[in-house]
C-alpha positions as CSV (number, residue, x, y, z in Angstrom):
1,X,0.2,0.0,0.0
2,X,1.4,3.5,-1.1
3,X,0.9,6.1,0.8
4,X,0.7,9.4,-0.4
5,X,3.4,12.1,0.1
6,X,1.7,14.3,1.8
7,X,0.0,12.1,4.5
8,X,3.5,10.7,4.7
9,X,4.9,14.3,5.7
10,X,2.5,15.1,8.0
11,X,2.8,11.4,10.2
12,X,6.4,12.5,10.1
13,X,5.8,15.5,11.3
14,X,3.8,14.6,13.9
15,X,5.8,11.9,15.3
16,X,9.2,14.0,15.2
17,X,7.2,16.6,16.7
18,X,6.1,14.2,19.6
19,X,9.7,13.1,20.0
20,X,11.4,16.3,20.0
21,X,8.6,17.7,22.8
22,X,9.6,14.5,24.8
23,X,13.0,15.1,24.9
24,X,12.4,18.8,26.4
25,X,10.0,17.3,28.7
26,X,12.9,14.8,30.2
27,X,15.2,18.0,30.2
28,X,13.7,20.2,31.9
29,X,11.6,17.6,34.4
30,X,13.0,18.6,37.8
31,X,14.6,15.7,39.7
32,X,13.0,14.9,43.5
33,X,14.8,16.4,46.1
34,X,16.2,14.0,48.2
35,X,14.3,12.3,51.0
36,X,14.7,14.2,54.5
37,X,14.9,12.6,57.6
38,X,13.8,13.6,61.2
39,X,17.3,15.3,62.7
40,X,17.7,12.5,64.9
41,X,15.7,9.4,66.3
42,X,15.8,8.4,69.8
43,X,15.8,4.8,69.9
44,X,15.1,3.6,72.9
45,X,11.8,6.2,72.7
46,X,10.8,4.9,69.3
47,X,10.7,0.9,70.8
48,X,7.6,-0.5,71.7
49,X,4.4,-1.1,69.6
50,X,3.3,0.9,66.2
51,X,0.3,0.1,64.5
52,X,0.0,0.5,60.5
53,X,-2.1,3.1,59.7
54,X,-1.6,3.6,55.9
55,X,1.7,2.1,53.7
56,X,2.4,2.3,50.0
57,X,1.5,-1.6,48.3
58,X,4.6,-3.5,48.4
59,X,5.3,-6.8,47.3
60,X,6.1,-8.3,51.0
61,X,2.7,-7.3,52.5
62,X,0.2,-8.8,49.8
63,X,-1.4,-11.4,51.8
64,X,-1.8,-8.7,55.0
65,X,-5.6,-7.7,54.8
66,X,-5.2,-5.9,58.7
67,X,-4.4,-5.4,61.9
68,X,-0.6,-4.5,61.3
69,X,1.6,-4.1,63.5
70,X,5.7,-4.1,64.0
71,X,7.0,-4.5,67.0
72,X,10.7,-3.1,67.9
73,X,12.7,-4.2,71.3
74,X,16.2,-3.7,72.1
75,X,19.0,-6.9,71.1
76,X,21.6,-7.3,73.9
77,X,24.4,-6.2,71.2
78,X,22.5,-3.2,70.8
79,X,20.3,-4.0,67.4
80,X,16.8,-4.3,67.7
81,X,14.4,-6.7,67.2
82,X,11.7,-6.3,64.8
83,X,8.5,-8.6,65.1
84,X,5.7,-7.3,62.3
85,X,2.7,-9.1,62.3
86,X,-0.8,-9.0,60.3
87,X,-4.0,-10.3,59.9
88,X,-4.5,-12.5,56.6
89,X,-8.1,-13.1,54.8
90,X,-8.3,-16.7,56.4
91,X,-8.3,-14.9,59.3
92,X,-4.8,-16.2,60.6
93,X,-1.9,-14.3,61.9
94,X,1.2,-14.0,59.7
95,X,5.0,-12.7,61.2
96,X,8.0,-12.3,60.2
97,X,10.6,-11.6,62.8
98,X,13.8,-9.6,62.0
99,X,16.4,-7.3,62.9
100,X,17.5,-3.6,62.3
101,X,20.4,-1.8,63.0
102,X,21.1,2.3,63.2
103,X,23.5,3.3,60.2
104,X,25.7,6.1,61.8
105,X,25.6,8.1,64.7
106,X,23.7,6.8,68.3
107,X,20.6,9.4,67.3
108,X,20.9,8.8,63.3
109,X,17.1,8.0,61.6
110,X,18.8,6.2,58.9
111,X,18.3,2.6,59.4
112,X,18.8,-0.8,57.8
113,X,16.2,-3.9,58.2
114,X,16.2,-7.6,57.3
115,X,13.7,-10.2,57.6
116,X,16.9,-12.5,55.8
117,X,18.3,-15.3,58.4
118,X,21.0,-14.0,60.1
119,X,23.7,-16.0,58.9
120,X,23.3,-14.1,55.2
121,X,23.4,-10.8,57.5
122,X,27.1,-9.7,56.0
123,X,24.8,-9.8,52.7
124,X,24.3,-5.8,51.9
125,X,21.5,-7.0,49.5
126,X,18.9,-8.6,52.4
127,X,18.9,-5.2,54.3
128,X,16.4,-2.5,53.4
129,X,16.6,0.9,54.4
130,X,14.5,2.1,57.0
131,X,14.4,6.3,57.3
132,X,11.7,7.8,59.7
133,X,11.2,10.7,57.7
134,X,8.6,12.8,60.1
135,X,8.0,11.8,63.8
136,X,6.0,13.9,66.6
137,X,7.7,15.2,69.6
138,X,5.8,12.8,71.6
139,X,6.9,9.6,69.4
140,X,3.5,8.8,68.4
141,X,3.2,8.9,65.1
142,X,5.9,8.2,62.7
143,X,6.6,8.0,58.6
144,X,8.9,5.6,57.1
145,X,10.4,5.2,53.7
146,X,13.7,4.9,51.4
147,X,15.8,6.8,49.9
148,X,14.3,6.1,46.5
149,X,10.5,7.2,48.2
150,X,9.6,3.1,47.1
151,X,8.0,2.6,50.2
152,X,6.3,4.5,52.9
153,X,4.6,3.8,56.0
154,X,2.3,5.9,58.1
155,X,2.5,4.5,61.7
156,X,0.6,5.1,65.4
157,X,0.8,4.3,68.7
158,X,-2.8,3.9,68.9
159,X,-4.6,1.0,65.5
160,X,-6.8,4.8,64.6
161,X,-5.4,8.2,64.6
162,X,-7.0,11.5,64.9
163,X,-8.4,12.4,61.1
164,X,-6.5,15.7,61.2
165,X,-3.2,14.5,62.7
166,X,-3.0,12.3,59.6
167,X,-4.1,15.3,56.8
168,X,-1.3,17.2,58.3
169,X,1.2,14.8,58.3
170,X,0.0,14.1,53.9
171,X,0.3,17.0,53.6
172,X,3.8,17.2,55.2
173,X,4.7,14.3,52.7
174,X,3.3,16.0,49.5
175,X,6.1,18.7,50.5
176,X,8.6,15.7,50.6
177,X,7.2,14.8,47.0
178,X,5.8,11.6,48.1
179,X,2.7,10.3,45.9
180,X,0.0,10.2,48.9
181,X,-2.7,8.9,47.0
182,X,-0.7,5.8,46.5
183,X,-1.2,5.2,50.5
184,X,-3.8,2.1,51.2
185,X,-5.4,2.2,54.4
186,X,-5.0,-0.8,57.1
187,X,-8.0,-1.6,59.2
188,X,-7.9,-2.3,62.6
189,X,-10.2,-4.5,65.0
């Protein structure tokens, strides 16, 4: 089939215009600013139970349908024990035990967590970033993420959170360039 010259010219013009605009957009698109953590973390105050209020969907929590929480405890070596649990669709409780360690100073808000067996802890790829990026002065509400904004959890010391506090936190997360529309709320009963 022969395409008339004018249709071919128009098609090439449209395609080349699109490609030039795409290139111009990619060159002018603003890269996200780096994720900001809180200034410092008092680990002993952070210990205890935190309830998941909302999260970005992720593959390792697909089976969780509610009652998701994390319990942090201090280990003898100064690192943290992490016990995550949730309710599954069939009503069972699923749990995972892991470890966390601070990166940097004793008050660093940057931690790494692993849920792989301890004998694999020498491998960097079994550790995941756990950055505390928002925390109220009373250590009652927190937001945790990673440097790439792939993950986000909103945590509270209670299974329910004051809606006004939640909305204020969402505004601060948006200022950090998080797409809060991706958040899934967690049910607790």
